[in-house]
Backbone as ProteinMPNN parsed JSONL, in Angstrom:
{"seq_chain_A": "MRWELIPKPRSIFLRVKCNKCANEQLIFERTSTYVKCNVCDELLARPTGGKAVISAEILQPLG", "coords_chain_A": {"N_chain_A": [[117.813, 114.926, 83.398], [120.046, 113.689, 85.779], [123.514, 113.716, 86.001], [126.059, 111.553, 87.132], [129.34, 111.371, 88.484], [130.553, 108.972, 89.223], [128.867, 106.233, 88.475], [126.294, 104.374, 90.17], [126.253, 100.86, 90.786], [123.975, 98.624, 89.107], [123.379, 96.086, 89.798], [123.596, 93.46, 92.266], [125.165, 91.504, 94.904], [124.004, 88.44, 96.337], [123.107, 86.8, 99.346], [122.43, 83.506, 99.667], [120.495, 80.586, 100.573], [120.812, 77.147, 100.307], [118.214, 74.984, 99.289], [118.261, 72.284, 99.676], [120.464, 71.381, 101.345], [120.901, 73.423, 103.17], [123.147, 75.047, 103.048], [124.882, 78.132, 103.066], [125.724, 80.633, 100.722], [127.385, 83.116, 98.652], [126.134, 84.691, 95.765], [126.068, 86.151, 92.464], [123.738, 88.539, 91.324], [123.178, 88.898, 88.602], [124.184, 86.637, 87.139], [126.151, 84.902, 84.675], [126.569, 82.292, 84.282], [125.686, 78.902, 85.199], [124.959, 78.422, 88.599], [125.934, 76.396, 91.193], [125.409, 74.621, 94.301], [128.025, 74.545, 96.681], [128.314, 72.386, 98.367], [126.312, 70.261, 98.025], [125.838, 70.202, 95.303], [123.484, 71.162, 94.178], [121.357, 73.034, 91.979], [121.46, 76.508, 92.108], [121.163, 78.999, 90.823], [120.111, 80.171, 87.607], [121.16, 81.374, 84.494], [119.686, 84.026, 82.49], [120.169, 85.952, 80.647], [119.754, 88.425, 81.618], [118.795, 89.379, 84.713], [119.349, 86.662, 86.91], [117.577, 83.534, 87.332], [116.712, 82.701, 90.444], [116.805, 79.877, 92.376], [117.096, 79.257, 94.979], [116.698, 80.045, 98.5], [116.59, 83.443, 99.186], [118.495, 85.16, 101.41], [119.696, 87.62, 102.125], [120.248, 90.716, 100.549], [123.278, 92.043, 99.347], [124.596, 94.964, 98.99]], "CA_chain_A": [[118.517, 113.779, 83.942], [121.195, 114.09, 86.579], [124.702, 112.925, 85.701], [126.927, 111.247, 88.261], [130.705, 111.086, 88.066], [130.736, 107.533, 89.383], [127.517, 105.67, 88.545], [126.075, 103.273, 91.099], [125.966, 99.609, 90.08], [122.565, 98.248, 89.065], [123.232, 94.704, 90.231], [124.132, 93.234, 93.609], [125.406, 90.139, 95.327], [122.956, 87.922, 97.205], [123.404, 85.664, 100.218], [121.336, 82.551, 99.479], [120.581, 79.321, 101.318], [120.419, 75.999, 99.501], [116.994, 74.348, 99.781], [118.508, 70.867, 99.946], [121.388, 71.11, 102.457], [120.941, 74.621, 104.013], [124.428, 75.736, 102.937], [124.768, 79.528, 102.659], [126.827, 81.122, 99.904], [127.147, 84.357, 97.932], [126.048, 84.583, 94.309], [125.835, 87.422, 91.783], [122.351, 88.637, 90.883], [123.121, 88.797, 87.139], [125.195, 85.658, 86.765], [126.12, 84.457, 83.279], [126.798, 80.845, 84.292], [124.888, 78.168, 86.173], [125.584, 78.424, 89.924], [125.54, 75.227, 91.964], [125.807, 74.612, 95.7], [129.371, 74.015, 96.879], [128.265, 71.177, 99.194], [125.509, 69.153, 97.491], [125.762, 70.326, 93.844], [122.128, 71.556, 93.785], [121.333, 74.251, 91.174], [120.998, 77.661, 92.865], [120.79, 80.1, 89.932], [120.179, 79.866, 86.184], [121.237, 82.638, 83.748], [118.616, 84.283, 81.524], [120.561, 87.064, 79.789], [119.641, 89.611, 82.476], [118.822, 88.859, 86.076], [119.28, 85.208, 86.943], [116.463, 82.91, 88.034], [117.254, 82.174, 91.695], [115.957, 78.792, 92.874], [117.394, 79.088, 96.396], [116.091, 81.055, 99.366], [117.41, 84.644, 99.31], [118.547, 85.58, 102.803], [120.071, 89.018, 102.304], [120.949, 91.381, 99.445], [124.51, 92.702, 99.795], [124.996, 95.95, 98.018]], "C_chain_A": [[119.775, 114.249, 84.655], [122.376, 113.154, 86.313], [125.534, 112.733, 86.959], [128.322, 110.958, 87.738], [131.009, 109.603, 88.148], [129.348, 106.913, 89.515], [127.444, 104.499, 89.532], [125.784, 102.004, 90.313], [124.484, 99.263, 90.155], [122.329, 96.816, 89.509], [123.977, 94.501, 91.55], [124.484, 91.768, 93.809], [124.294, 89.735, 96.28], [123.512, 86.816, 98.081], [122.197, 84.739, 100.135], [121.58, 81.297, 100.314], [120.036, 78.212, 100.442], [119.185, 75.339, 100.133], [117.226, 72.901, 100.202], [119.348, 70.641, 101.2], [121.558, 72.289, 103.413], [122.305, 75.306, 104.041], [124.179, 77.165, 102.461], [125.975, 79.911, 101.816], [126.4, 82.38, 99.17], [127.104, 84.084, 96.436], [125.777, 85.973, 93.746], [124.424, 87.417, 91.206], [122.199, 88.45, 89.367], [124.192, 87.835, 86.631], [125.039, 85.225, 85.307], [126.415, 82.965, 83.157], [125.855, 80.202, 85.31], [125.645, 78.131, 87.494], [125.024, 77.241, 90.698], [126.049, 75.346, 93.392], [127.184, 73.973, 95.832], [129.374, 72.688, 97.63], [127.561, 70.025, 98.473], [125.298, 69.207, 95.978], [124.342, 70.61, 93.332], [122.195, 72.869, 92.999], [120.721, 75.394, 91.975], [120.511, 78.795, 91.972], [121.027, 79.695, 88.48], [120.199, 81.178, 85.414], [120.1, 82.777, 82.745], [118.986, 85.369, 80.529], [120.469, 88.394, 80.515], [119.806, 89.131, 83.906], [118.632, 87.353, 86.038], [118.008, 84.746, 87.65], [117.058, 82.219, 89.255], [116.308, 81.107, 92.211], [116.239, 78.488, 94.34], [116.692, 80.188, 97.183], [117.048, 82.236, 99.511], [117.335, 85.124, 100.743], [118.775, 87.077, 102.935], [120.702, 89.562, 101.031], [122.15, 92.146, 99.999], [124.905, 93.735, 98.759], [124.321, 97.221, 98.25]], "O_chain_A": [[120.483, 115.125, 84.159], [122.235, 111.934, 86.395], [125.687, 113.658, 87.756], [128.476, 110.366, 86.67], [131.643, 109.039, 87.256], [128.713, 107.05, 90.561], [128.401, 103.743, 89.7], [125.13, 102.064, 89.272], [123.817, 99.569, 91.143], [121.182, 96.379, 89.588], [124.87, 95.272, 91.9], [124.145, 90.911, 92.993], [123.707, 90.582, 96.954], [124.297, 85.988, 97.62], [121.081, 85.126, 100.483], [122.708, 80.992, 100.703], [118.937, 78.318, 99.9], [119.119, 75.158, 101.349], [116.464, 72.356, 101.0], [118.998, 69.805, 102.033], [122.298, 72.168, 104.39], [122.591, 76.068, 104.964], [123.368, 77.392, 101.563], [127.109, 79.564, 102.146], [125.21, 82.681, 99.073], [127.929, 83.341, 95.905], [125.315, 86.863, 94.46], [123.971, 86.409, 90.664], [121.197, 87.902, 88.909], [125.009, 88.198, 85.785], [123.928, 85.188, 84.777], [126.501, 82.437, 82.049], [125.299, 80.882, 86.172], [126.841, 77.84, 87.513], [123.81, 77.094, 90.845], [127.0, 76.079, 93.663], [127.476, 72.976, 95.173], [130.344, 71.936, 97.538], [128.129, 68.944, 98.323], [124.636, 68.328, 95.425], [124.037, 70.326, 92.174], [123.011, 73.732, 93.323], [119.599, 75.277, 92.469], [119.552, 79.485, 92.318], [121.983, 78.99, 88.155], [119.341, 82.029, 85.648], [119.607, 81.784, 82.211], [118.189, 85.681, 79.644], [121.047, 89.386, 80.071], [120.83, 88.548, 84.265], [117.855, 86.832, 85.238], [117.436, 85.474, 88.463], [117.821, 81.263, 89.119], [115.135, 81.387, 92.46], [115.668, 77.545, 94.889], [116.16, 81.138, 96.609], [118.196, 82.052, 99.917], [116.259, 85.456, 101.242], [118.134, 87.737, 103.752], [121.606, 88.933, 100.481], [122.034, 92.825, 101.02], [125.5, 93.386, 97.739], [124.543, 98.182, 97.512]]}, "name": "protein", "num_of_chains": 1, "seq": "MRWELIPKPRSIFLRVKCNKCANEQLIFERTSTYVKCNVCDELLARPTGGKAVISAEILQPLG"}
């Protein structure tokens, strides 16, 4: 196994688009809270203890 001085993160941010109002916003892939749309209050992500269940359209991974 190869050791790194600074390990790379295993999780990323995602740019998602709300299915209801088409608002785009950034969310964390491993969120620990419910994430709702800033405009229409639609649920975008639900925590599961690891990676979140994303119910919005993922446009771009940022990381």
